[in-house]
PLY file of the C-alpha trace (Angstrom):
ply
format ascii 1.0
element vertex 438
property float x
property float y
property float z
element edge 437
property int vertex1
property int vertex2
end_header
-86.96 54.64 -14.16
-86.73 54.20 -17.93
-84.42 51.29 -19.64
-82.48 54.04 -21.37
-82.02 55.86 -17.79
-80.98 52.70 -16.14
-78.30 52.18 -19.01
-77.24 55.90 -18.47
-76.73 55.44 -15.03
-74.83 52.05 -15.20
-72.56 53.69 -17.82
-71.29 56.11 -15.43
-71.01 53.46 -12.50
-68.95 51.33 -14.78
-66.65 54.46 -15.92
-66.31 55.41 -12.02
-65.37 51.88 -10.82
-62.69 51.68 -13.74
-60.92 54.89 -12.31
-61.30 53.15 -8.76
-59.56 50.07 -10.17
-56.72 52.01 -11.39
-56.46 53.77 -8.21
-55.69 50.53 -6.50
-53.85 48.83 -9.25
-50.28 48.26 -10.46
-50.52 49.01 -14.12
-48.12 46.76 -16.22
-49.58 46.63 -19.50
-46.43 47.82 -21.98
-48.82 49.55 -24.52
-50.56 51.88 -21.84
-49.48 55.12 -19.71
-51.52 57.85 -18.16
-51.46 61.34 -19.36
-50.68 64.46 -17.33
-54.00 66.68 -15.84
-53.13 69.06 -18.45
-53.48 66.67 -21.15
-56.91 65.18 -19.65
-58.14 68.51 -19.91
-57.10 68.99 -23.49
-59.28 66.23 -24.40
-62.39 67.50 -22.77
-62.39 70.78 -24.98
-64.61 71.48 -27.92
-61.35 70.70 -30.47
-63.23 67.13 -30.18
-66.25 68.52 -31.91
-64.52 70.12 -34.93
-63.18 68.88 -38.34
-59.89 70.28 -40.06
-59.31 68.23 -43.01
-56.18 68.83 -44.71
-53.15 70.61 -44.05
-52.73 73.37 -41.51
-53.60 76.68 -44.13
-55.17 74.28 -46.24
-58.24 73.23 -44.67
-61.44 72.50 -46.37
-63.34 73.64 -43.30
-63.62 77.00 -41.77
-63.19 77.90 -38.03
-59.95 76.28 -37.94
-57.71 79.37 -36.67
-56.89 78.32 -33.43
-56.84 74.45 -34.46
-54.22 75.23 -36.92
-52.01 77.29 -34.33
-52.11 74.40 -32.04
-51.34 71.57 -34.96
-48.57 73.65 -35.90
-47.10 74.27 -32.29
-47.48 70.27 -32.28
-45.36 69.65 -35.61
-42.76 72.14 -34.03
-42.45 70.18 -30.93
-42.26 67.08 -32.38
-39.57 68.54 -34.80
-37.73 69.34 -31.91
-38.08 66.29 -29.73
-37.32 63.65 -32.51
-34.91 66.06 -34.60
-36.95 65.26 -37.73
-37.25 67.41 -40.47
-41.13 66.64 -41.57
-43.81 65.48 -39.29
-47.36 64.61 -39.96
-49.57 64.71 -36.71
-52.49 63.47 -38.29
-52.49 59.81 -37.96
-54.88 58.55 -35.28
-53.18 56.03 -34.12
-49.87 53.58 -34.48
-51.65 51.64 -36.92
-53.03 54.30 -39.13
-49.51 55.84 -39.27
-47.87 52.47 -40.45
-50.84 52.63 -43.21
-49.74 55.95 -44.05
-46.15 54.43 -44.46
-47.17 51.31 -46.35
-49.39 53.44 -48.55
-46.42 56.19 -49.16
-43.81 53.90 -50.11
-45.22 50.84 -51.20
-48.00 49.38 -53.65
-49.93 45.84 -53.25
-48.06 42.58 -53.78
-44.85 44.45 -53.04
-42.50 42.61 -50.41
-41.99 44.00 -46.80
-39.39 42.45 -44.47
-40.84 42.56 -40.52
-40.81 40.74 -37.53
-43.21 37.95 -36.76
-45.34 38.49 -34.24
-43.71 35.69 -31.63
-40.49 37.31 -32.28
-42.00 40.74 -30.94
-43.58 42.34 -34.27
-47.11 44.07 -34.41
-49.85 42.83 -35.94
-50.36 45.98 -38.28
-46.90 44.25 -40.07
-48.70 40.57 -40.29
-49.41 38.70 -43.21
-53.01 38.33 -45.18
-53.40 35.03 -43.64
-53.25 36.26 -39.96
-55.42 39.15 -40.71
-52.53 41.42 -40.43
-52.95 45.08 -41.47
-49.91 45.10 -44.19
-51.37 41.84 -45.55
-55.07 41.94 -45.41
-55.48 45.63 -45.60
-52.57 46.68 -48.12
-51.98 43.51 -49.74
-48.26 43.47 -48.98
-46.45 40.04 -49.02
-44.77 39.75 -45.67
-41.30 38.12 -45.24
-39.86 37.98 -41.73
-36.49 38.95 -40.65
-34.39 36.24 -39.10
-34.49 36.70 -35.45
-31.67 36.24 -33.00
-32.97 34.26 -30.11
-30.35 34.92 -27.60
-29.99 38.59 -28.34
-33.56 39.29 -28.62
-33.34 41.51 -31.36
-33.31 40.75 -35.60
-30.18 38.81 -36.52
-28.04 41.48 -38.90
-25.75 39.03 -40.54
-28.39 36.94 -41.28
-30.95 39.44 -42.51
-27.65 40.54 -44.76
-27.83 37.11 -46.02
-31.37 37.12 -46.52
-31.42 40.50 -48.78
-28.50 39.18 -50.94
-30.87 35.99 -51.92
-33.74 37.98 -52.37
-31.56 40.05 -55.16
-30.54 37.06 -56.83
-34.05 35.94 -57.20
-35.25 39.13 -58.27
-37.54 39.44 -54.95
-36.46 42.94 -53.90
-38.04 43.98 -50.69
-39.69 47.20 -51.11
-40.32 48.30 -47.49
-38.72 47.04 -43.95
-40.22 47.69 -40.86
-38.04 47.45 -37.83
-39.40 48.07 -34.31
-42.64 46.33 -33.03
-44.71 45.41 -30.05
-41.89 43.64 -27.59
-38.79 45.59 -28.17
-36.33 45.09 -24.98
-33.38 45.78 -27.19
-32.70 48.17 -30.09
-32.94 46.80 -33.70
-29.60 46.82 -36.42
-30.84 49.56 -38.20
-27.46 51.22 -38.90
-26.32 47.76 -39.55
-28.67 46.98 -42.41
-29.51 50.21 -43.91
-26.89 49.83 -46.86
-28.02 46.72 -47.60
-31.81 47.76 -47.64
-31.10 51.11 -49.45
-29.23 49.19 -52.09
-31.95 46.77 -52.56
-33.87 49.82 -53.26
-36.20 49.46 -49.96
-37.14 52.15 -47.91
-36.62 51.83 -44.22
-39.43 52.44 -41.32
-38.74 51.90 -37.81
-42.16 51.35 -35.77
-41.47 53.21 -32.64
-44.84 53.16 -31.26
-43.33 51.56 -28.02
-40.25 53.24 -27.61
-40.97 56.64 -28.86
-40.78 58.32 -25.51
-37.05 56.55 -24.93
-36.08 58.02 -28.35
-37.64 61.34 -27.38
-35.77 61.25 -24.35
-32.11 60.27 -25.44
-32.07 56.93 -24.07
-32.59 54.27 -27.01
-31.53 54.25 -30.43
-32.20 57.24 -32.99
-33.64 55.64 -36.06
-33.62 58.80 -38.23
-29.87 58.88 -37.51
-29.38 55.51 -38.41
-30.48 55.64 -41.67
-34.53 55.15 -41.42
-36.53 56.84 -43.75
-39.30 57.41 -41.67
-40.52 56.74 -38.05
-44.17 55.62 -37.18
-45.20 56.63 -33.73
-47.93 55.85 -31.07
-48.50 58.91 -28.68
-49.54 57.14 -25.64
-46.88 54.27 -24.62
-43.39 55.41 -23.52
-44.43 58.69 -25.05
-47.32 59.75 -22.21
-50.06 61.36 -23.95
-53.43 60.69 -25.69
-54.30 57.72 -27.76
-52.96 59.42 -31.36
-50.12 58.74 -33.84
-47.79 60.48 -35.73
-45.20 59.82 -38.61
-41.33 61.49 -38.24
-39.57 61.80 -41.86
-37.36 64.00 -43.95
-38.57 66.82 -46.09
-37.96 65.02 -49.28
-40.78 62.45 -48.63
-43.20 65.20 -46.81
-45.59 65.24 -49.97
-45.79 61.28 -50.23
-46.89 60.89 -46.59
-49.36 63.96 -46.49
-51.10 62.64 -49.38
-51.65 59.06 -47.69
-52.52 60.62 -44.44
-55.09 63.00 -46.17
-57.39 62.26 -48.32
-56.31 58.81 -48.00
-56.62 57.55 -44.76
-58.03 60.29 -42.16
-60.98 62.79 -42.69
-61.41 64.00 -39.06
-58.14 63.69 -37.34
-59.12 63.94 -33.28
-58.12 67.64 -33.17
-58.70 67.36 -29.01
-56.07 64.56 -29.31
-53.79 66.42 -31.51
-53.90 69.48 -28.72
-53.18 66.70 -25.91
-50.16 65.02 -28.08
-48.85 68.96 -28.42
-48.76 69.26 -24.58
-47.29 66.00 -24.21
-44.70 66.88 -26.24
-44.00 70.36 -24.30
-43.82 68.21 -21.23
-41.26 65.55 -22.90
-38.94 68.65 -23.94
-38.88 69.29 -20.49
-39.07 66.14 -18.32
-38.51 63.69 -20.74
-34.78 62.78 -20.29
-35.09 62.13 -16.62
-38.46 60.12 -17.43
-36.99 57.90 -19.91
-33.77 57.24 -17.89
-35.84 56.25 -14.83
-38.12 54.00 -17.24
-34.86 52.24 -18.21
-33.83 51.68 -14.40
-37.11 50.51 -13.28
-37.00 47.97 -15.78
-33.78 46.84 -15.48
-34.73 46.42 -11.82
-37.97 44.74 -12.06
-35.87 42.18 -14.39
-33.59 41.52 -11.81
-35.89 41.44 -8.94
-38.07 38.75 -10.45
-35.09 37.02 -11.68
-33.90 36.61 -8.04
-37.18 35.37 -6.88
-37.36 32.28 -9.15
-39.05 33.81 -12.71
-37.22 33.52 -15.91
-36.75 36.73 -17.29
-35.54 37.08 -20.79
-32.70 38.47 -21.76
-30.82 38.03 -18.65
-27.08 38.17 -19.72
-28.01 41.95 -21.17
-29.66 43.10 -18.30
-32.83 42.04 -19.04
-33.85 45.12 -21.17
-32.76 48.40 -22.64
-36.49 49.62 -23.02
-39.62 49.89 -20.65
-40.35 45.86 -21.74
-39.76 42.89 -19.80
-40.66 39.46 -21.49
-41.22 36.56 -18.96
-41.50 33.16 -19.60
-43.92 31.72 -16.96
-44.52 28.47 -18.35
-43.24 26.26 -15.37
-45.89 27.95 -13.48
-49.24 27.67 -15.76
-49.85 29.57 -19.13
-49.86 32.93 -19.89
-53.70 33.50 -20.25
-54.26 31.75 -16.84
-51.15 33.63 -14.87
-52.40 37.12 -16.65
-56.31 36.19 -15.23
-54.60 35.53 -11.57
-52.69 38.77 -11.56
-55.42 40.76 -12.49
-57.44 39.21 -9.54
-54.67 40.43 -7.46
-54.59 44.24 -9.11
-51.76 43.55 -10.95
-52.36 44.37 -14.63
-50.12 42.51 -17.30
-50.81 40.77 -20.76
-50.17 37.63 -21.87
-47.48 37.16 -24.30
-46.09 34.83 -27.16
-42.71 33.98 -26.40
-40.51 33.73 -29.71
-40.73 29.96 -29.81
-43.94 29.49 -28.78
-45.41 28.88 -32.12
-43.03 26.09 -32.48
-43.92 24.11 -29.48
-47.57 24.58 -30.48
-48.49 27.03 -28.21
-51.41 29.51 -28.92
-51.78 33.17 -28.11
-54.82 32.72 -25.95
-52.33 30.34 -23.60
-48.95 31.41 -24.62
-46.04 30.80 -22.41
-45.04 34.25 -21.55
-46.33 37.54 -20.08
-44.87 41.30 -21.09
-44.57 43.79 -18.41
-44.05 47.63 -18.86
-42.72 49.92 -16.29
-43.54 53.27 -17.99
-46.73 53.88 -16.51
-45.26 52.94 -12.78
-42.62 55.36 -13.71
-44.61 58.12 -14.27
-46.41 57.46 -10.95
-43.11 58.49 -9.18
-42.00 54.53 -8.88
-38.29 53.97 -8.29
-36.11 50.80 -8.24
-37.18 50.40 -4.57
-40.72 50.01 -5.47
-39.72 47.49 -8.33
-39.11 45.22 -5.86
-42.14 45.32 -4.13
-44.18 44.53 -7.45
-41.61 41.48 -8.05
-42.50 40.48 -4.57
-46.07 40.65 -5.37
-46.01 38.80 -8.73
-43.87 36.09 -7.28
-46.75 35.56 -4.47
-49.35 35.34 -6.77
-47.32 33.18 -9.53
-44.80 30.85 -7.55
-46.05 30.82 -4.41
-49.63 30.53 -5.59
-50.88 32.40 -3.00
-54.59 33.61 -2.89
-54.76 36.80 -4.97
-57.22 38.14 -2.77
-54.94 38.61 -0.30
-52.51 39.90 -2.36
-54.80 42.56 -3.95
-55.22 43.84 -0.40
-51.20 44.56 -0.12
-50.98 46.09 -3.65
-54.02 48.53 -2.43
-52.24 49.60 0.29
-48.92 49.81 -2.04
-50.84 52.14 -4.48
-51.89 54.65 -1.67
-48.26 56.58 -1.81
-48.27 56.70 -5.63
-51.56 58.29 -7.14
-50.07 61.44 -9.06
-48.83 61.91 -12.16
-44.78 63.00 -11.99
-42.68 64.25 -14.66
-44.97 66.88 -16.05
-45.88 70.79 -15.27
-48.77 70.62 -13.26
-50.51 67.68 -11.06
-53.12 69.00 -8.81
-55.48 66.21 -9.99
-54.80 62.67 -9.00
-53.86 60.64 -12.29
-57.00 58.74 -12.17
-59.43 60.74 -10.28
-63.04 60.46 -12.05
-63.42 64.36 -13.03
-67.05 64.87 -13.11
-67.99 68.05 -15.44
-71.75 67.66 -15.80
0 1
1 2
2 3
3 4
4 5
5 6
6 7
7 8
8 9
9 10
10 11
11 12
12 13
13 14
14 15
15 16
16 17
17 18
18 19
19 20
20 21
21 22
22 23
23 24
24 25
25 26
26 27
27 28
28 29
29 30
30 31
31 32
32 33
33 34
34 35
35 36
36 37
37 38
38 39
39 40
40 41
41 42
42 43
43 44
44 45
45 46
46 47
47 48
48 49
49 50
50 51
51 52
52 53
53 54
54 55
55 56
56 57
57 58
58 59
59 60
60 61
61 62
62 63
63 64
64 65
65 66
66 67
67 68
68 69
69 70
70 71
71 72
72 73
73 74
74 75
75 76
76 77
77 78
78 79
79 80
80 81
81 82
82 83
83 84
84 85
85 86
86 87
87 88
88 89
89 90
90 91
91 92
92 93
93 94
94 95
95 96
96 97
97 98
98 99
99 100
100 101
101 102
102 103
103 104
104 105
105 106
106 107
107 108
108 109
109 110
110 111
111 112
112 113
113 114
114 115
115 116
116 117
117 118
118 119
119 120
120 121
121 122
122 123
123 124
124 125
125 126
126 127
127 128
128 129
129 130
130 131
131 132
132 133
133 134
134 135
135 136
136 137
137 138
138 139
139 140
140 141
141 142
142 143
143 144
144 145
145 146
146 147
147 148
148 149
149 150
150 151
151 152
152 153
153 154
154 155
155 156
156 157
157 158
158 159
159 160
160 161
161 162
162 163
163 164
164 165
165 166
166 167
167 168
168 169
169 170
170 171
171 172
172 173
173 174
174 175
175 176
176 177
177 178
178 179
179 180
180 181
181 182
182 183
183 184
184 185
185 186
186 187
187 188
188 189
189 190
190 191
191 192
192 193
193 194
194 195
195 196
196 197
197 198
198 199
199 200
200 201
201 202
202 203
203 204
204 205
205 206
206 207
207 208
208 209
209 210
210 211
211 212
212 213
213 214
214 215
215 216
216 217
217 218
218 219
219 220
220 221
221 222
222 223
223 224
224 225
225 226
226 227
227 228
228 229
229 230
230 231
231 232
232 233
233 234
234 235
235 236
236 237
237 238
238 239
239 240
240 241
241 242
242 243
243 244
244 245
245 246
246 247
247 248
248 249
249 250
250 251
251 252
252 253
253 254
254 255
255 256
256 257
257 258
258 259
259 260
260 261
261 262
262 263
263 264
264 265
265 266
266 267
267 268
268 269
269 270
270 271
271 272
272 273
273 274
274 275
275 276
276 277
277 278
278 279
279 280
280 281
281 282
282 283
283 284
284 285
285 286
286 287
287 288
288 289
289 290
290 291
291 292
292 293
293 294
294 295
295 296
296 297
297 298
298 299
299 300
300 301
301 302
302 303
303 304
304 305
305 306
306 307
307 308
308 309
309 310
310 311
311 312
312 313
313 314
314 315
315 316
316 317
317 318
318 319
319 320
320 321
321 322
322 323
323 324
324 325
325 326
326 327
327 328
328 329
329 330
330 331
331 332
332 333
333 334
334 335
335 336
336 337
337 338
338 339
339 340
340 341
341 342
342 343
343 344
344 345
345 346
346 347
347 348
348 349
349 350
350 351
351 352
352 353
353 354
354 355
355 356
356 357
357 358
358 359
359 360
360 361
361 362
362 363
363 364
364 365
365 366
366 367
367 368
368 369
369 370
370 371
371 372
372 373
373 374
374 375
375 376
376 377
377 378
378 379
379 380
380 381
381 382
382 383
383 384
384 385
385 386
386 387
387 388
388 389
389 390
390 391
391 392
392 393
393 394
394 395
395 396
396 397
397 398
398 399
399 400
400 401
401 402
402 403
403 404
404 405
405 406
406 407
407 408
408 409
409 410
410 411
411 412
412 413
413 414
414 415
415 416
416 417
417 418
418 419
419 420
420 421
421 422
422 423
423 424
424 425
425 426
426 427
427 428
428 429
429 430
430 431
431 432
432 433
433 434
434 435
435 436
436 437
C-alpha cells in the first residue's frame, strides 16, 4: 500500500474513532454543541463548493439564485428569533463577527472597554501584548471593565466612575464590549448604556456563548437594553454549525455590510449559512423549551457538584443563569491536570482561569478552575436527574481520585440512553453517528 493510501485510510479511521468517542462521552465544553441531522445534511451539500461574494442580489459571481434565497431566509429567520432590524449572516465565526464590529465602529488606537480574560473576556477582546484580536489585529487600546468578584459580572457602579475619569482625561472609549466566554450571569448593559453613549461609545454585546438563551427568551436582551450591535457564534447555545453573525439596527447596516465584505470575508461558507438557517427555524419552534432546560440543568449540576464538596462559583446566586458553570478545583489539583484526568474518564471539560488566578501567579495551562457547559448534554435529552449522575462521575474522579478507567466504563453505560438530538424537527440519525457517503 502506498504512503498516500496509508494516510488516507488512517485519517478515515481517526474520524470514525472520534465519532465513537463522543457516542460514549459526556460533552461539557461550554463553547460546543451538536447540530441536528438536517444541519449535518446541509453541510454536505454543494453550497460548500461555491462563492457568493457580496450581498444577496448583488453578487460578484453567477449561479447564486438558490444561494441568495437561502441566505435571505437565514436573515429573515434571525430577525424573527432575535427581534433585530438588521442581520449580517456572512461572518464565518464569532471572532470574525467581532472584527466586523471593530472595523465598523472603531479605528486603530481607539479605546475599547472589555472584560479581562480571567474575568470571562474572550481572546478576541484581548490586548496586543497577549496577541488578542482587538489589540494585535485591529490595533485597539483595550481597557478593562471593573469586575465584581462576588456577583461574577461587570461592576456597574465602578464602571460609571471609570467612564467619568476617562472623560476628564479626554480618553473617551470608542467601543464597549459586553459578553464574553465565561458568562454565568447577565451583564449590566441597561445600567451603563446612558453613560457609554454620552461618552460617544458604541455598545456591542458578544453573545457567542448565550445566543441560544437570548433567542430562547431566557437571558438578557441586549438590543432592547441599549446595545448598538450583538455578535454571535452559531454553535454554542445556538446549536448550529460553526459560523457567526452580527445583529444590529438599520442605521448601522451599511457600516456593518462594508466591514464584512469586502473587508473581512470573501467566501462566507455557504453550506454553513444553510445550516444556520435550518438551526434558526428549529430554534423558533423549540428554542424556548431548549433554553429553559439548559438553565435548569446548569443550576441542577451546580447544586449537585456543590453537595459533593466541589467549589462552584456563584453559589449565593444559584450558580448560573446561563449554560456555564465555573468550578474552583485548586484544592483537588490544577485545572490542566483535572481536565486530563476527566478526559480519561470520557468526561470532556476545559481548564479555565478563575477571576483571581493571575493575581495568584497561576497560568492558563495550569489554572485554578474548570469550565462546564450544559447546552450539549441538554441537546441530547438530559434533564436534572442526569445532572446528578454527571456530578457523581466528576466527584469520583476529582475528589475521590477513583481510577478514570473504571469511571469511564460507567460513563459509557450512562451515555447509551442519550444518543439522539432533541429539540429539532427530525432526528432519525444518531447525534454522533459516522455517516459514510462515499
